[in-house]
VOVEXRO-983353 format. One line per field, with one value per residue (C-alpha): residue number from 1; x, y, z. Coordinates in Angstrom, 2 decimals. Each point is the difference from the previous one (the first is absolute). Layout:
# VOVEXRO-983353
i	(NUM;...)
u	(X;...)
v	(Y;...)
w	(Z;...)
This chain:
# VOVEXRO-983353
i	(1;2;3;4;5;6;7;8;9;10;11;12;13;14;15;16;17;18;19;20;21;22;23;24;25;26;27;28;29;30;31;32;33;34;35;36;37;38;39;40;41;42;43;44;45;46;47;48;49;50;51;52;53;54;55;56;57;58;59;60;61;62;63;64;65;66;67;68;69;70;71;72;73;74;75;76;77;78;79;80;81;82;83;84;85;86;87;88;89;90;91;92;93;94;95;96;97;98;99;100;101;102;103;104;105;106;107;108;109;110;111;112;113;114;115;116;117;118;119;120;121;122;123;124;125;126;127;128;129;130;131;132;133;134;135;136;137;138;139;140;141;142;143;144;145;146;147;148;149;150;151;152;153;154;155;156;157;158;159;160;161;162;163;164;165;166;167;168;169;170;171;172;173;174;175;176;177;178;179;180;181;182;183;184;185;186;187;188;189;190;191;192;193;194;195;196;197;198;199;200;201;202;203;204;205;206;207;208;209;210;211;212;213;214;215;216;217;218;219;220;221;222;223;224;225;226;227;228;229;230;231;232;233;234;235;236;237;238;239;240;241;242;243;244;245;246;247;248;249;250;251;252;253;254;255;256;257;258;259;260;261;262;263;264;265;266;267;268;269;270;271;272;273;274;275;276;277;278;279;280;281;282;283;284;285;286;287;288;289;290;291;292;293;294;295;296;297;298;299;300;301;302;303;304;305;306;307;308;309;310;311;312;313;314;315;316;317;318;319;320;321;322;323;324)
u	(11.75;0.89;3.57;0.33;3.09;0.50;1.93;2.17;3.13;-0.11;2.29;-0.49;0.91;-2.90;1.71;0.67;-3.50;-1.50;2.00;-1.23;-3.61;0.34;1.46;-3.11;-2.24;1.92;-0.47;-3.72;-1.16;-2.57;2.17;-3.03;-0.99;3.20;3.66;1.96;3.29;1.82;1.32;2.53;0.16;3.12;0.83;0.37;0.38;-3.29;0.40;-1.43;2.35;-0.65;0.48;3.65;0.73;0.21;-1.38;-2.33;-0.49;-3.33;-0.52;-1.33;-1.45;-2.90;0.76;0.71;2.49;2.10;1.26;1.86;-2.20;-3.16;-1.45;-2.23;-2.72;-1.59;-3.76;0.26;2.32;-0.18;1.51;2.08;2.30;-0.11;1.27;1.07;-0.77;-2.85;-1.74;0.35;-1.66;3.02;-0.34;-3.77;0.42;2.40;-2.37;-2.96;1.80;0.54;-3.55;1.09;-2.30;1.41;-1.17;0.58;-1.44;0.33;2.59;-1.97;-1.06;3.47;1.69;-2.50;0.12;3.81;0.56;-0.96;-0.04;-2.55;-1.93;-0.57;-1.39;-2.38;-1.07;-0.43;-2.32;-2.60;0.36;1.97;2.60;3.71;2.80;0.93;3.05;2.41;1.75;3.24;1.70;3.67;2.18;-2.66;0.97;-1.43;-0.33;0.10;-1.27;-3.08;-0.73;0.07;-2.15;-2.55;-0.08;1.43;2.12;0.32;-0.56;0.70;2.19;-0.65;0.56;-3.15;0.56;1.19;-1.32;0.80;1.03;3.20;1.50;-2.45;1.30;-1.74;1.39;-0.21;2.47;0.33;3.68;-0.93;-2.02;2.86;1.30;-3.53;-0.87;3.19;-0.77;-3.46;1.43;2.42;-3.08;-2.23;0.13;-2.96;0.01;-3.08;0.30;-2.98;-1.31;0.11;-3.49;-0.17;-2.45;-0.49;1.20;-2.73;0.25;-2.96;0.53;-2.40;-0.30;-2.51;-1.61;-2.22;-2.27;0.36;2.53;1.23;1.06;2.17;0.16;2.11;3.51;1.50;3.75;1.93;3.66;2.65;2.01;-0.86;-2.09;-0.74;3.25;1.74;1.61;-3.26;-1.87;2.36;1.74;-1.75;-1.04;0.38;-3.73;-3.28;-2.64;-3.37;-2.72;-2.83;0.76;-1.59;-1.81;-3.59;-2.60;-0.57;3.69;0.22;-3.03;1.35;3.39;-1.46;-2.59;2.58;2.44;-2.66;-0.94;3.63;0.55;-2.81;0.87;3.67;-0.97;2.06;0.41;0.99;1.05;0.80;0.72;-0.98;1.80;-1.34;0.72;-2.96;-0.19;-2.81;-1.26;0.87;1.04;2.99;0.81;3.70;0.46;-1.24;2.15;-0.94;2.55;0.11;2.26;-1.29;2.30;-1.67;0.87;-1.17;-3.03;-2.32;0.29;-0.58;-3.19;-1.12;0.54;-2.14;-2.64;0.09;2.23;3.24;2.95;-0.45;-3.65;1.01;2.43;-2.52;-2.55;2.63;0.98;-3.57;-1.00;2.54;-1.63;-3.51)
v	(23.77;2.22;0.62;-0.70;0.93;-2.56;2.19;-1.68;0.34;3.12;1.45;-2.25;-3.39;-1.45;0.54;-3.67;-1.11;2.72;-1.16;-3.57;1.21;1.94;-3.02;-1.98;2.80;0.02;-3.77;0.01;3.28;-0.61;0.20;0.20;3.32;1.48;0.38;0.03;1.79;-0.79;3.39;-0.01;3.06;0.45;3.52;2.16;-3.02;-1.05;-2.46;-2.83;-2.80;-1.60;-3.67;0.70;1.42;3.57;2.63;2.69;2.84;1.64;3.63;1.33;3.12;-2.08;-3.56;-1.20;-2.50;0.27;-3.08;0.86;2.50;-1.15;1.88;-2.15;1.74;-1.90;-0.28;-1.04;-1.12;-3.26;1.04;-2.85;2.10;-1.09;2.84;3.42;1.55;-2.30;-0.72;3.39;2.16;1.59;-1.92;0.54;3.78;0.01;-2.08;2.17;3.08;-1.78;-1.32;-3.66;-2.50;-2.64;-3.13;0.99;2.44;3.73;2.30;0.88;-3.56;-1.40;2.59;-0.63;-3.79;-0.14;2.10;-2.29;2.91;2.02;-3.02;-1.34;3.35;-0.02;-3.55;0.93;2.86;-2.63;-1.75;-2.87;-1.52;0.03;-1.20;2.53;1.96;2.88;2.00;1.99;2.14;-0.58;1.60;0.26;-1.10;-3.42;-1.51;-3.77;-0.72;2.19;-1.73;-3.46;1.13;1.43;-2.72;-3.05;-2.70;-1.33;2.88;0.93;2.84;1.08;2.90;2.03;-0.35;-3.36;-3.24;-3.72;0.40;1.83;1.58;-1.79;-1.67;-2.01;1.03;-2.34;1.77;3.67;0.05;-0.94;3.17;2.36;-2.16;-0.64;3.71;0.92;-2.69;1.50;3.52;-1.16;-0.60;2.95;3.12;-1.13;-3.15;-1.77;-2.14;-2.30;-2.54;-3.59;-1.47;-3.76;-1.33;-1.29;2.07;0.24;1.58;1.22;0.77;1.56;1.71;2.36;-1.30;2.58;1.14;-3.30;-0.61;-3.59;-1.06;-3.12;-2.91;0.84;-1.30;-0.90;0.57;-2.30;1.00;-2.51;2.89;2.34;2.08;0.36;1.82;0.51;-3.46;-1.73;1.89;-0.79;-3.28;-3.20;-2.12;2.76;0.62;-1.81;2.00;-1.66;1.01;0.04;0.71;-2.40;2.56;0.44;1.33;2.95;0.97;-0.47;2.21;2.69;0.09;0.09;2.64;2.20;-0.35;0.92;3.03;1.15;-0.54;2.46;2.51;0.11;0.31;-3.03;-1.17;-3.24;-2.92;0.65;-2.16;0.79;-1.79;-0.65;-1.80;-2.03;-0.89;-1.83;3.38;2.58;0.79;2.33;1.81;-0.32;1.62;0.41;-0.95;2.14;-1.81;-3.53;-2.77;-1.58;-2.91;-3.39;-0.87;3.30;0.16;2.07;-2.26;-3.01;1.64;0.90;-3.63;-1.22;2.51;-1.48;2.52;-0.96;2.33;1.11;0.85;1.92;2.14;0.44;1.43;2.36;1.36;0.34;1.81;2.81;0.99;0.36)
w	(-12.87;2.96;1.18;3.72;2.03;2.77;2.42;2.62;2.14;2.10;2.63;3.01;1.42;-1.98;-3.37;-0.80;1.01;-2.18;-3.03;0.58;0.25;-3.27;-1.80;0.99;-1.32;-3.30;-0.38;0.75;-1.56;-2.75;-3.13;-2.30;1.54;1.46;-0.88;3.25;0.58;3.23;1.12;2.84;2.27;2.12;1.14;-3.10;-2.29;-1.61;-2.83;-2.09;-1.04;-3.41;-0.91;-0.89;3.46;-1.26;2.34;-1.32;2.44;0.77;-0.99;3.32;-1.67;-1.31;1.20;-3.53;-1.36;-3.17;-1.82;-3.17;-1.83;1.77;2.98;2.22;1.98;2.87;0.35;3.65;2.79;1.92;3.32;1.44;2.21;3.64;2.19;-1.28;-2.49;-1.06;3.29;1.71;-2.67;-1.69;-3.27;-0.01;0.31;-2.95;-2.15;1.00;-1.32;-3.31;-0.17;-0.15;1.79;2.33;1.82;3.62;2.56;-0.62;1.54;3.14;0.80;-0.68;2.23;2.80;-0.16;-0.21;3.12;2.90;2.47;-2.00;-1.21;3.50;1.11;-2.96;0.89;3.69;-0.99;-0.93;3.35;-1.52;2.32;-0.73;2.29;2.66;-1.18;0.57;-2.72;-0.10;-2.63;-0.74;2.63;2.69;3.50;0.85;3.47;-0.50;3.49;-0.52;-3.32;1.55;2.94;-2.45;-2.65;1.74;-1.62;-2.61;-2.39;-3.59;-1.22;-3.57;-2.40;-0.63;-3.73;-1.30;-1.43;0.08;3.67;-1.03;3.13;2.33;3.19;2.70;3.38;2.99;2.35;0.98;-0.96;-3.61;-0.51;-0.92;-2.85;-1.30;0.04;-1.86;-2.57;-0.58;-0.18;-2.70;-2.19;0.94;2.16;2.13;2.10;1.37;3.12;0.27;2.48;-1.24;-0.28;0.41;-2.56;-3.51;-2.97;-2.65;-3.45;-2.06;-3.69;-2.47;-3.37;-1.57;-3.21;-1.58;2.83;1.87;2.77;-0.10;3.52;-0.09;2.47;3.05;0.66;3.37;0.13;2.34;0.08;1.02;1.43;2.90;-2.42;-3.71;-0.84;-3.37;0.06;0.91;-2.73;-2.83;0.91;-1.01;2.97;2.61;0.36;-0.53;-1.83;0.47;-2.48;0.85;3.65;2.46;2.13;1.14;-2.43;2.34;-0.02;-3.76;-0.56;2.34;-1.76;-3.51;0.91;1.71;-2.91;-2.54;2.14;0.20;-3.73;-0.65;2.75;-1.03;-3.67;-0.97;-3.59;-1.67;2.16;3.66;3.05;3.60;2.85;3.50;3.26;1.24;3.70;1.81;1.26;-2.67;-3.56;-0.46;-3.24;-0.92;-3.41;-3.55;-2.98;-3.01;-2.23;1.47;-1.26;-3.22;-0.80;-0.51;3.61;1.52;2.26;-2.21;-3.11;2.29;1.24;-3.52;-1.07;2.92;-1.14;-3.51;-1.79;-1.73;0.42;-3.60;0.64;3.14;-2.01;-2.81;2.43;1.46;-3.41;-1.25;3.20;-0.47;-3.30;1.49)
């Protein structure tokens, strides 16, 4: 019986979603093989809450937990933190120093994938298309007229480092740019201003099992809002998620092949989701989610189910993989 810390929370606008994801992991983790402890991380407070509601704080010197006279050492960490510090590499670096395995990508891959500015340049180096974009550091002078002339309207303004569309705004008028940029800068010091590509949003999820990469059926995301923002992602009825996506075999093959290639080139680990915009002429890479949502209603578990894996089997593969 291995002790698994299901780490959740974090220090971003994705805190609540992360806690919900972790609760799902705790329910479905194989209790014949693993004893799960839901560990909440919030700033300097890292704790596990027992069945009586008493908090037991993590000893950060060795990531152990003391309950009464018993010290619990963790054999591995199920990383369910969306955003910092679980999706940007900080938690992974800490665990690496302690020699504790975890389910998600390593420090380098997490840091690269979480920073949209750096990630897009890595993706572009392989000749893969991304939406045309400009980037500015906080405090830099910005000429709104020049931006619109270069990228056109509408466009998206987003923080370089964020998830779940936190701090992202769709801009349809030049006069909306200033507010949108300040909103993005409130989340991260770098803002990305990106042309809006009209097309179909397609998600491709996968997981490594042993030496085999399992690529799941694709999902088309049809938001009932202007775009797939935070509300559309986490409010029931605000988006249709169609799995498998009704696209041509050629497009499906291209997306799956490209995603498998990027999984390998980025040295991904565990389950990951790649997002794209598909137009009649081109395929545009949007982002990679190294710690995607994993509630029962999230996209990746839907894809795994369509592939023939239950959510419990999905988590079992993820935990087994970190010990290989």
